[in-house]
C-alpha positions as CSV (number, residue, x, y, z in Angstrom):
1,M,5.9,25.6,-4.0
2,K,2.5,26.4,-2.2
3,N,0.2,28.3,-3.9
4,K,-1.1,31.6,-2.0
5,V,-5.0,32.0,-2.0
6,R,-6.7,34.8,-3.1
7,F,-8.4,36.8,-0.5
8,Y,-11.5,36.7,-1.5
9,R,-11.3,32.9,-1.9
10,S,-9.6,32.3,1.9
11,V,-11.7,31.3,4.7
12,N,-10.6,34.7,6.5
13,F,-12.9,36.8,3.7
14,K,-15.5,34.1,4.1
15,I,-15.8,33.9,7.7
16,A,-15.9,38.1,8.1
17,L,-18.0,38.4,5.2
18,T,-20.7,35.7,6.1
19,F,-20.3,38.0,10.1
20,I,-21.3,40.7,8.6
21,L,-23.7,39.7,6.3
22,I,-25.9,38.4,8.9
23,L,-25.4,41.1,10.8
24,F,-26.3,44.0,7.6
25,I,-29.0,41.7,7.3
26,S,-30.7,41.5,11.1
27,I,-29.5,45.3,11.6
28,E,-32.2,46.2,8.2
29,I,-34.8,43.7,9.3
30,I,-35.0,45.2,13.1
31,G,-34.5,48.8,11.7
32,A,-37.0,48.0,9.0
33,Y,-39.4,47.1,11.6
34,F,-38.5,49.7,14.1
35,I,-38.8,52.6,11.8
36,R,-42.5,51.0,10.4
37,G,-43.2,50.7,14.3
38,L,-42.6,54.8,15.0
39,E,-43.9,55.5,11.7
40,R,-46.8,54.3,12.6
41,S,-46.7,55.3,16.3
42,M,-45.9,59.2,15.8
43,I,-48.7,59.5,13.5
44,E,-51.3,57.6,15.0
45,N,-50.0,60.4,18.4
46,Y,-50.3,62.8,15.9
47,K,-53.6,61.9,14.7
48,D,-54.7,61.5,17.9
49,S,-53.3,64.9,19.6
50,M,-55.1,66.5,16.8
51,D,-58.1,64.7,17.3
52,T,-58.6,66.0,20.9
53,Q,-57.5,69.4,20.0
54,A,-60.1,69.3,17.2
55,E,-62.9,68.1,20.0
56,T,-61.9,70.8,22.5
57,L,-61.9,73.5,19.9
58,S,-65.2,72.1,18.6
59,G,-67.2,72.4,21.5
60,T,-65.7,75.9,22.4
61,I,-65.7,77.2,19.1
62,G,-69.6,75.7,18.5
63,T,-71.0,77.5,21.9
64,Y,-69.6,80.9,20.9
65,L,-71.1,80.3,17.1
66,S,-74.5,79.3,18.5
67,R,-75.0,82.6,20.0
68,Q,-77.7,85.1,18.5
69,D,-77.4,88.0,20.9
70,V,-73.9,88.8,20.0
71,D,-72.3,90.8,17.2
72,P,-71.4,88.6,14.6
73,A,-67.9,90.7,14.2
74,D,-67.7,90.3,18.4
75,I,-68.6,85.9,17.4
76,N,-65.6,86.4,14.3
77,N,-63.1,88.1,16.6
78,E,-63.4,86.1,19.6
79,I,-63.0,82.9,17.3
80,Q,-60.5,84.4,15.6
81,R,-58.7,85.0,19.3
82,I,-59.5,81.6,20.4
83,L,-57.6,79.8,17.4
84,D,-54.6,82.1,17.5
85,S,-54.2,81.1,21.3
86,S,-54.4,77.3,20.5
87,D,-52.1,77.9,17.4
88,S,-48.7,75.7,17.8
89,A,-46.1,75.0,15.2
90,D,-47.3,71.1,14.1
91,I,-50.3,73.3,12.6
92,L,-50.1,74.9,9.6
93,E,-53.9,76.6,9.5
94,M,-56.7,76.8,11.7
95,R,-59.7,77.7,9.6
96,V,-63.9,78.1,11.3
97,V,-66.6,77.8,8.3
98,D,-70.5,78.5,9.2
99,E,-73.5,76.6,7.8
100,K,-73.0,78.9,4.5
101,G,-69.6,78.2,3.9
102,I,-68.4,81.4,4.9
103,I,-64.9,81.5,6.2
104,R,-65.9,83.1,9.9
105,A,-61.9,83.1,11.3
106,T,-58.6,81.8,10.2
107,T,-54.9,81.5,11.7
108,D,-53.3,82.0,8.3
109,V,-51.8,85.2,8.5
110,N,-51.9,85.9,4.5
111,D,-55.3,84.4,4.0
112,R,-56.9,86.9,6.3
113,S,-58.5,88.8,3.8
114,S,-60.7,85.5,3.2
115,I,-62.5,86.2,6.1
116,G,-66.0,87.0,5.2
117,K,-66.0,84.9,1.8
118,K,-67.1,81.6,1.4
119,S,-64.9,79.0,1.3
120,I,-63.9,77.4,-1.9
121,D,-61.7,74.4,-0.6
122,S,-63.6,71.4,-2.2
123,Y,-63.0,68.6,0.3
124,I,-64.2,70.3,3.1
125,D,-67.6,68.9,3.9
126,Q,-69.8,70.4,6.0
127,F,-72.2,67.7,7.7
128,T,-69.2,65.1,8.1
129,D,-65.8,64.7,10.2
130,K,-63.3,63.6,8.9
131,S,-59.3,63.0,9.2
132,F,-57.5,62.0,6.4
133,I,-53.8,62.8,4.8
134,A,-53.2,64.8,1.8
135,L,-50.9,66.9,-0.4
136,D,-50.7,70.5,0.6
137,E,-51.8,72.3,-3.3
138,T,-49.2,75.1,-2.6
139,T,-46.0,73.1,-1.2
140,G,-47.2,69.7,-2.7
141,N,-46.1,68.8,1.5
142,R,-48.4,66.3,3.7
143,V,-50.8,67.8,5.7
144,L,-53.1,66.4,8.0
145,I,-56.4,67.9,8.2
146,N,-59.2,67.2,10.7
147,I,-62.7,68.4,9.8
148,R,-65.5,68.6,12.6
149,V,-68.8,69.4,12.5
150,L,-69.9,72.4,14.6
151,E,-73.2,71.8,16.7
152,S,-75.6,73.7,18.6
153,V,-77.8,73.2,21.2
154,G,-80.2,70.6,19.9
155,D,-77.7,69.0,17.4
156,V,-77.7,71.3,15.0
157,V,-74.7,72.2,12.7
158,I,-73.8,75.2,12.3
159,G,-70.7,75.1,10.5
160,S,-67.6,73.3,10.6
161,L,-64.0,73.5,12.0
162,Y,-60.9,73.0,9.5
163,I,-57.9,71.9,11.0
164,R,-54.2,71.5,8.6
165,G,-51.3,69.7,10.0
166,D,-47.9,70.0,9.4
167,L,-47.8,66.1,8.6
168,E,-44.3,66.3,6.6
169,K,-42.5,67.8,9.8
170,Q,-43.6,64.8,11.7
171,Y,-42.1,62.6,8.5
172,Q,-39.2,64.4,8.4
173,E,-38.2,63.9,12.6
174,I,-39.0,59.6,11.3
175,S,-36.1,60.4,8.7
176,N,-33.9,62.1,11.3
177,I,-34.5,59.0,13.6
178,A,-34.1,56.6,10.1
179,L,-30.8,58.5,9.0
180,I,-29.4,58.2,13.3
181,F,-30.1,54.5,12.7
182,V,-28.6,54.3,8.8
183,S,-25.1,56.0,10.9
184,A,-25.2,53.8,13.8
185,T,-25.7,50.7,11.2
186,L,-22.6,51.9,9.3
187,I,-20.6,52.0,12.7
188,A,-21.9,49.1,13.7
189,I,-21.3,47.5,10.7
190,G,-17.6,49.4,10.4
191,I,-16.8,47.4,14.2
192,A,-18.7,44.3,13.1
193,I,-15.8,44.1,10.1
194,V,-12.8,45.0,12.7
195,V,-14.6,42.4,14.8
196,S,-14.7,39.7,12.0
197,M,-11.2,40.2,11.0
198,L,-10.4,39.4,14.2
199,V,-12.3,36.6,15.0
200,A,-11.5,35.1,11.8
201,R,-8.1,35.5,12.0
202,S,-8.6,34.0,15.6
203,I,-10.0,31.0,13.7
204,T,-8.1,30.4,10.6
205,Q,-4.6,31.4,11.9
206,P,-4.5,28.3,14.3
207,I,-5.8,26.4,10.9
208,G,-3.1,28.0,8.8
209,E,-0.7,26.7,11.4
210,M,-1.7,23.6,11.0
211,R,-1.6,24.0,7.6
212,E,2.0,24.9,7.5
213,Q,2.9,22.1,9.9
214,A,0.7,19.4,7.8
215,L,3.1,21.0,4.8
216,R,6.6,20.1,7.2
217,I,4.8,16.6,7.6
218,A,5.1,16.2,3.8
219,K,8.3,17.0,3.6
220,G,9.6,14.8,6.3
221,D,9.9,17.6,9.0
222,Y,8.5,17.0,12.4
223,S,10.4,19.6,14.9
224,H,7.3,22.4,15.1
225,T,4.3,22.1,16.8
226,V,1.6,24.1,16.3
227,D,1.2,26.9,19.3
228,I,-2.2,26.0,21.5
229,K,-3.5,29.3,22.0
230,A,-7.0,28.4,23.6
231,R,-9.0,25.1,25.0
232,D,-11.7,25.5,22.6
233,E,-12.2,23.1,20.0
234,L,-9.1,25.1,17.5
235,G,-6.7,24.1,20.7
236,Q,-8.7,20.6,21.0
237,L,-8.0,20.1,17.0
238,A,-4.1,22.0,17.4
239,E,-3.5,19.7,20.2
240,T,-4.8,16.5,18.5
241,F,-3.0,17.5,15.5
242,N,0.2,17.6,17.6
243,Q,-0.6,14.3,18.8
244,L,-1.1,13.2,15.2
245,A,2.4,14.6,13.7
246,E,4.1,12.7,17.0
247,R,2.2,9.5,15.9
248,I,3.4,9.9,12.2
249,E,7.2,10.7,13.5
250,E,6.8,7.7,15.4
251,T,4.9,5.5,12.4
252,Q,7.4,6.7,10.4
253,E,10.5,5.8,12.3
254,A,9.6,2.6,12.7
255,M,8.7,2.3,9.0
256,E,12.6,3.8,8.5
257,A,13.8,1.4,11.0
258,E,12.0,-1.4,9.3
259,R,12.8,-0.6,6.2
260,N,16.6,-0.1,6.6
261,R,16.1,-3.5,8.6
262,L,15.6,-5.3,5.6
263,N,17.3,-3.2,3.6
264,S,20.5,-4.7,5.6
265,V,19.1,-8.1,5.6
266,L,18.3,-8.5,2.1
267,T,22.4,-7.1,1.8
268,Y,23.8,-9.2,3.9
269,M,21.8,-11.9,2.5
270,T,23.3,-15.0,1.5
271,D,21.0,-15.4,-0.6
272,G,19.9,-13.2,-4.0
273,V,16.8,-11.8,-3.7
274,I,14.8,-10.4,-6.9
275,A,10.9,-9.0,-6.6
276,T,8.8,-8.1,-9.4
277,D,5.7,-6.6,-9.9
278,R,2.6,-8.1,-11.9
279,R,4.2,-7.8,-15.1
280,G,7.0,-9.6,-14.0
281,R,9.7,-6.6,-14.5
282,V,12.5,-6.0,-11.5
283,I,11.7,-3.8,-9.2
284,M,13.8,-5.0,-6.1
285,I,17.3,-6.8,-6.3
286,N,19.4,-7.6,-3.7
287,E,23.8,-6.9,-3.5
288,M,23.8,-10.5,-3.5
289,A,21.5,-11.4,-6.5
290,L,23.3,-9.1,-8.4
291,S,26.5,-10.4,-7.8
292,L,25.3,-14.0,-8.4
293,L,24.3,-13.2,-11.6
294,N,27.0,-10.8,-12.4
295,L,24.5,-7.9,-13.3
296,K,24.6,-3.8,-12.2
297,Q,21.6,-2.4,-10.6
298,E,21.1,-0.1,-13.1
299,E,21.1,-2.8,-15.8
300,S,18.2,-4.8,-13.6
301,I,15.5,-2.5,-11.9
302,G,12.5,-2.4,-14.8
303,E,13.9,-5.5,-16.7
304,S,11.7,-8.8,-16.9
305,I,12.7,-11.0,-15.0
306,L,12.6,-13.9,-17.8
307,K,15.3,-12.0,-19.4
308,L,17.2,-11.3,-16.2
309,L,17.4,-15.2,-16.0
310,D,17.3,-16.3,-19.3
311,L,14.5,-18.2,-19.1
312,E,12.7,-16.6,-21.9
313,E,12.7,-19.3,-24.4
314,E,11.8,-21.7,-22.0
315,Y,8.8,-20.2,-19.7
316,T,6.3,-17.1,-19.8
317,L,5.4,-15.0,-16.8
318,R,2.0,-17.0,-17.1
319,A,4.0,-20.4,-16.0
320,L,6.1,-19.4,-14.0
321,L,3.3,-17.8,-11.9
322,E,1.6,-21.8,-12.0
323,N,4.1,-23.8,-11.7
324,T,6.5,-21.9,-8.9
325,E,9.1,-25.2,-8.0
326,E,12.6,-23.9,-7.8
327,M,14.6,-25.1,-11.0
328,L,18.4,-24.7,-10.9
329,L,20.3,-22.0,-13.7
330,E,23.8,-22.4,-14.5
331,R,25.8,-19.1,-14.8
332,S,29.3,-18.1,-15.4
333,S,30.9,-17.2,-12.4
334,N,32.1,-13.1,-12.2
335,V,35.5,-14.5,-11.1
336,S,36.4,-16.5,-13.9
337,H,34.4,-17.5,-17.2
338,M,35.5,-20.5,-17.0
339,E,33.9,-21.4,-13.4
340,R,30.1,-22.2,-13.7
341,L,28.0,-21.3,-11.1
342,I,25.1,-24.1,-10.1
343,L,21.7,-21.7,-8.8
344,R,19.0,-22.8,-6.8
345,V,16.4,-20.6,-7.8
346,D,12.5,-20.5,-5.5
347,F,10.0,-18.7,-6.7
348,S,7.2,-17.3,-4.6
349,M,3.8,-15.3,-5.7
350,I,3.5,-11.7,-3.8
351,R,-0.5,-11.8,-2.5
352,R,-2.7,-9.4,-1.4
353,E,-5.7,-10.2,1.4
354,S,-8.1,-10.2,-1.6
355,G,-5.8,-12.7,-3.4
356,F,-5.0,-10.5,-6.2
357,I,-1.1,-11.4,-7.4
358,S,1.1,-8.4,-6.8
359,G,4.4,-9.8,-8.2
360,L,6.7,-12.6,-7.8
361,V,9.7,-13.2,-5.7
362,A,12.5,-15.2,-6.9
363,V,15.1,-16.4,-4.4
364,L,18.5,-17.5,-5.2
365,H,20.7,-19.8,-3.8
366,D,24.2,-21.1,-4.7
367,V,24.4,-24.2,-4.6
368,T,27.6,-25.0,-6.4
369,E,29.5,-26.3,-3.1
370,Q,26.6,-28.7,-2.4
371,E,26.8,-29.8,-6.2
372,K,30.4,-30.2,-5.9
373,T,30.2,-31.6,-2.5
374,E,27.6,-34.3,-3.9
375,Q,29.6,-34.7,-6.6
376,E,32.7,-35.6,-4.6
377,R,30.3,-37.8,-2.8
378,R,29.6,-40.0,-5.6
379,D,32.7,-39.9,-6.4
380,F,34.6,-40.7,-3.3
381,V,31.9,-44.1,-3.5
382,S,33.0,-44.7,-6.8
383,N,36.7,-44.6,-5.6
384,V,36.3,-46.6,-2.5
385,S,34.6,-49.2,-4.3
386,H,37.1,-49.1,-7.2
387,E,40.1,-49.3,-4.3
388,L,38.6,-51.7,-2.8
389,R,37.2,-54.1,-5.5
390,T,40.9,-54.3,-7.1
391,P,42.6,-55.9,-4.2
392,L,39.8,-57.6,-3.4
393,T,39.6,-58.9,-7.1
394,S,43.7,-60.3,-6.5
395,M,42.7,-62.0,-3.5
396,R,40.1,-63.9,-4.6
397,S,42.4,-65.1,-7.7
398,Y,44.5,-66.1,-5.4
399,I,42.6,-67.9,-2.8
400,E,39.9,-69.2,-5.8
401,A,44.0,-70.2,-7.2
402,L,45.0,-72.2,-3.7
403,H,41.2,-73.3,-3.0
404,D,41.8,-75.3,-6.4
405,G,45.0,-77.0,-5.5
406,A,47.8,-74.5,-5.3
407,W,48.2,-74.9,-2.0
408,K,49.8,-77.9,-2.3
409,D,52.9,-76.7,-4.5
410,E,55.5,-75.6,-2.1
411,E,56.4,-72.8,-4.3
412,I,53.6,-71.2,-4.9
413,A,51.5,-71.3,-2.4
414,P,53.7,-69.3,-0.2
415,H,53.7,-67.1,-2.7
416,F,50.0,-66.4,-3.4
417,L,50.1,-66.2,0.6
418,E,52.0,-63.2,0.7
419,V,50.0,-61.9,-2.0
420,T,46.9,-62.2,-0.1
421,L,48.7,-60.8,2.9
422,E,49.9,-57.6,1.4
423,E,46.6,-57.2,-0.4
424,T,44.8,-57.5,2.9
425,D,47.3,-54.9,4.6
426,R,46.7,-52.1,2.2
427,M,43.1,-52.5,2.6
428,I,43.4,-52.5,6.5
429,R,45.4,-49.5,6.0
430,M,42.9,-47.7,3.7
431,I,39.8,-48.4,5.8
432,N,42.3,-46.9,8.2
433,D,42.8,-44.1,6.5
434,L,39.0,-42.9,5.8
435,L,38.0,-43.8,9.8
436,S,40.7,-41.3,10.4
437,L,38.8,-39.2,7.3
438,S,35.5,-39.7,8.7
439,K,36.6,-38.8,12.4
440,M,37.9,-35.2,11.0
441,D,34.9,-34.5,8.9
442,S,32.7,-35.0,11.5
443,G,34.9,-33.4,13.9
444,N,34.5,-36.0,16.6
445,A,38.9,-36.7,16.1
446,Q,40.3,-35.2,19.4
447,L,43.7,-33.5,19.3
448,Q,46.3,-34.5,22.8
449,L,48.1,-31.3,22.1
450,E,51.1,-30.6,24.1
451,F,54.4,-28.3,23.8
452,V,57.0,-29.5,21.8
453,N,60.4,-29.0,20.6
454,F,59.4,-29.0,16.9
455,N,63.2,-28.8,16.0
456,N,63.7,-32.6,17.7
457,L,60.4,-34.0,16.5
458,V,61.1,-33.5,12.8
459,N,65.0,-34.7,13.6
460,F,63.1,-37.6,15.6
461,V,61.0,-38.3,12.3
462,L,64.0,-38.5,9.9
463,D,66.6,-40.6,11.9
464,R,64.0,-43.3,11.1
465,F,64.0,-42.4,7.6
466,D,67.7,-42.5,7.7
467,M,68.3,-45.8,9.3
468,M,65.5,-46.9,6.8
469,V,68.2,-46.1,4.1
470,T,70.1,-49.9,4.2
471,N,66.5,-51.9,4.3
472,T,65.2,-50.6,1.1
473,E,66.4,-51.4,-2.4
474,K,66.5,-47.6,-3.0
475,D,69.2,-45.6,-2.2
476,Y,68.5,-41.9,-1.1
477,K,70.4,-39.1,1.0
478,I,68.1,-37.0,3.6
479,Q,69.8,-33.0,3.7
480,R,68.4,-31.0,6.5
481,E,68.7,-26.9,6.7
482,F,66.8,-25.8,10.3
483,T,66.8,-22.5,12.0
484,K,69.4,-23.0,15.3
485,R,66.5,-21.3,17.0
486,D,64.4,-24.0,18.9
487,L,61.1,-24.0,18.0
488,W,58.3,-24.8,20.7
489,L,54.8,-25.9,19.2
490,E,51.2,-27.3,20.6
491,I,50.6,-29.7,18.5
492,D,49.3,-33.5,18.7
493,T,52.5,-35.5,18.2
494,D,51.4,-38.5,16.6
495,R,49.1,-36.7,14.2
496,I,51.8,-34.3,13.3
497,I,54.3,-37.5,12.8
498,Q,51.8,-39.1,10.5
499,V,51.6,-35.9,8.5
500,I,55.7,-35.7,7.8
501,D,55.5,-39.8,7.6
502,N,53.2,-38.9,4.7
503,I,55.2,-36.7,2.5
504,M,58.9,-38.2,3.4
505,N,57.4,-41.8,2.1
506,N,56.0,-39.8,-0.6
507,A,59.3,-37.6,-1.8
508,I,61.1,-41.3,-1.3
509,K,58.7,-43.0,-3.2
510,Y,58.9,-40.8,-6.3
511,S,62.7,-39.7,-6.0
512,P,65.1,-41.3,-8.6
513,D,68.1,-43.6,-6.9
514,G,70.2,-42.0,-5.5
515,G,68.5,-38.6,-4.8
516,T,68.9,-36.1,-2.4
517,V,65.2,-35.5,0.2
518,T,66.3,-32.1,1.5
519,V,64.2,-31.1,4.4
520,R,64.6,-27.0,5.2
521,L,62.8,-25.9,9.2
522,I,62.7,-21.7,9.2
523,E,60.3,-19.8,11.1
524,T,58.2,-16.5,10.2
525,H,56.7,-14.2,12.6
526,N,53.8,-16.0,13.3
527,H,54.7,-19.2,11.8
528,V,57.1,-22.1,11.1
529,I,57.3,-23.9,8.2
530,L,58.7,-27.1,7.4
531,S,59.3,-28.0,3.6
532,I,60.1,-31.3,2.4
533,S,61.8,-31.1,-1.5
534,D,62.4,-34.5,-3.6
535,Q,64.0,-34.9,-6.9
536,G,61.6,-36.6,-8.8
537,M,59.3,-36.4,-11.7
538,G,57.2,-33.6,-10.6
539,I,53.8,-32.6,-10.7
540,P,51.7,-31.3,-13.8
541,R,50.4,-27.6,-12.9
542,S,47.1,-29.2,-14.0
543,D,47.2,-31.8,-11.2
544,L,49.0,-29.4,-8.6
545,A,45.6,-28.4,-7.1
546,K,44.1,-31.6,-6.9
547,V,47.1,-33.6,-5.4
548,F,45.3,-33.3,-1.9
549,D,42.0,-34.6,-3.0
550,R,40.7,-38.3,-1.5
551,F,42.2,-40.7,-3.6
552,Y,43.7,-38.7,-6.3
553,R,46.5,-39.7,-7.9
554,V,48.9,-38.7,-10.5
555,D,50.2,-41.4,-12.1
556,K,47.8,-43.9,-10.7
557,A,48.8,-47.2,-11.8
558,R,52.7,-46.5,-9.9
559,A,50.8,-44.9,-7.2
560,R,48.8,-48.2,-6.5
561,Q,51.8,-51.0,-7.2
562,Q,53.9,-48.4,-4.7
563,G,51.0,-49.8,-2.5
564,G,49.2,-46.1,-1.7
565,T,45.8,-45.5,-0.7
566,G,45.7,-41.8,-2.2
567,L,44.1,-40.8,1.2
568,G,47.6,-39.5,3.0
569,L,47.6,-36.5,1.5
570,A,44.0,-35.7,2.1
571,I,44.6,-37.3,5.6
572,S,47.4,-34.4,6.3
573,R,45.2,-31.7,4.9
574,D,43.0,-32.0,7.3
575,V,44.8,-33.0,10.5
576,L,46.9,-29.7,9.7
577,K,43.4,-27.9,9.1
578,A,43.1,-28.8,13.0
579,H,45.9,-27.6,14.2
580,G,45.2,-24.5,12.4
581,G,48.2,-24.7,9.8
582,S,47.9,-25.5,6.6
583,I,49.7,-27.5,3.2
584,W,50.6,-26.8,-0.1
585,A,52.6,-27.9,-2.7
586,E,54.9,-26.7,-5.6
587,S,56.2,-28.3,-8.6
588,R,58.0,-28.5,-12.0
589,E,58.1,-31.4,-14.2
590,H,61.0,-33.6,-14.2
591,Y,62.6,-31.1,-11.6
592,G,60.9,-32.6,-8.3
593,S,58.3,-31.6,-6.0
594,T,58.4,-29.2,-2.6
595,F,55.5,-29.8,-0.3
596,F,55.1,-26.9,2.5
597,I,53.6,-27.4,6.3
598,S,53.1,-24.3,7.9
599,L,51.8,-24.6,11.7
600,P,50.6,-21.5,13.9
601,Y,53.6,-20.2,16.2
602,E,53.9,-17.8,19.1
603,P,57.2,-17.3,20.5
604,Y,57.7,-17.2,24.0
605,E,60.6,-16.1,26.2
606,E,62.9,-18.9,27.8
607,E,62.6,-18.2,31.5
608,W,58.9,-19.0,30.9
609,W,59.9,-22.7,31.3
610,D,62.5,-21.9,33.9
C-alpha cells in the first residue's frame, strides 16, 4: 500500500510556493524602489514648481510693495489680486508680510481679518529664503512651506512671501499609485499561483507517472510505459526511464530463464546438490539429494548440513571447510531399509571475489552400483583364480605322479592322462566362456541375425537331446508343448542354440533318473516365451536371484563334479539381453525349477514371404 504525500509536503506545493515567493519578493523589491523613486520625484517636482511660482510672485509682488507713491490700500488690493490669480488647488495659502511683520494680503478666505495685523507665525523668518515640510497646526496634515524674501531696488528687504502647499495631496496620489501597484501585485500573484500550479503539475506529473511505473516494476509489471509529453529534460528522463524498464524486464526475463534453467538442471541432475550459507545451514537442496537422503524439503531447509549428513560426531563446520576432500557415506535406501546406499560426497566452498567464504556446496553421487561393480570385479577375479586353480592343481598332481614313474604303469597311466585331458577341456571351456562374456560386456560381439522358424529351431535342439538319451547313464524324457502357429524371429541362431543348450543341460543334470523335462513354447502379443521345466531338487528362494551371476552355483561341489563352469546362465542372460529379450527363473525346493526365455516378436503376414 503506497503512502499518500500531503499537499504541503508535495513537490507540487514546493515548486508553486518557490515560484510565488520569488515573484512576490521580486515585485516587492521592484515596488519599493518604484514607489520610493516616484515619491521622491513627485515631491521634488512639487517643490520645484512651488519654487518657480514663488520666484515669479516674489519679483512681481516686490515691485508693487516697494512703491511709495501709491496708496497702501491700493497696493494691498493689487497684491491680493495677484495672489488670487495665482492661487491653485495645490496651494492652501499664500500670504504677503511686509518688513514690519504686517500681513498685507492672504488667499485664506477665513483669515482675511488678519490683513493689516502683525503675523504671529513663529517659523517665518523675514530675512531668509526657506522651503521645508511641516505639519499643519490645525489639520495635522503635511504641508510644504516656501518662504521668499521680497526685495526692492538696491536689495533692500521690504517683506516676505509665504506659500503653504498641500503636500498631503501629493502623498495621497502616491498612496493611490501604491494601492494600484499592490492591487496589480495581488492579481499578478493570483495569476502566478495558477501558472505555477500548472507549471508544477507539468513537471511533477511525469515524475508521478514514473513513480507509478517504478511501483509497477517493483511488483513485476512491465506492461506499461511512461507517456512522453515533451522533448525537454523531463521527456528525455521519461524516455530513459522507459528504456530502463525495458532493460530491467529483459534482465529479469534472462535471470528468470537462467534461474529456471538452473532449477531444471538441479532438478534433473543425477547427482544430489546441497548448498549452505556461511553458518552451514541448508539454503537449497535438489530433488535427487532429497531422494538419496530420504528426506523432505521442509525438513532440510535451515537444517545444519552436518546433521543432515550425520557428520556431527566426526566433523565440525570449520573442519569440513578446511578439509573438503570427498568422503563416502552409507545410508539406508528409501526403497528398502535392508538395502544400503553408498554415497560419495564432494565438498566445494563458495567464495566471493574478496575471498570471503559465503557457503558450502556438497555434491552427492550414488556410487552403490560402482562399488557393487567393483566388488563383483574383485569376486570375479577371485572366482576365476579359484576355478582355474582347482583343475590346475588336479592336473599338477597327476602330472607329477606320471613324472615320478606312474607313466610306466599301464593301468594307472591312461586313467591319469584321461583326467588330465578332462581338466584341460574344462579350462578351455571356461576360457571360451570368459571370452564370450568379455565380448558381450565390451559390445564387440556381433550378432548374425536371420529370420528363422523358432518352432523348428527348438525342435532341432531337443531332437539332439533325444538322441543323447541312449548315450547317457541317466534316463529322462522330453515333453514338448508348442503352439501350433509358426513363430518367425530375427535371431542369431548359433547363440540362441547355445542358450537353449545351456538350460537343457542344466535341466537334465539336476533332474532325477527317469524324470521329465517339459518344454513349452507360446506367444504373447509381442513376445515369444520358451520355458524349460525340470523335476530336480529346485533352487532355494534366497539363491534364485543370483543364479545368473557369474560363477554362482547353488551346490558348488556337485556343479563342479558335473563339469560346469558356472558361466552358462550368465552367458545366456547376456545373449538374450543383446537380442532385446530376457531370462528368469521360478523354482520350489524339491519340486524342480522352470527357466523362462523371452524374445521380442512381431507377427507377420504370410504373404510377406510369398
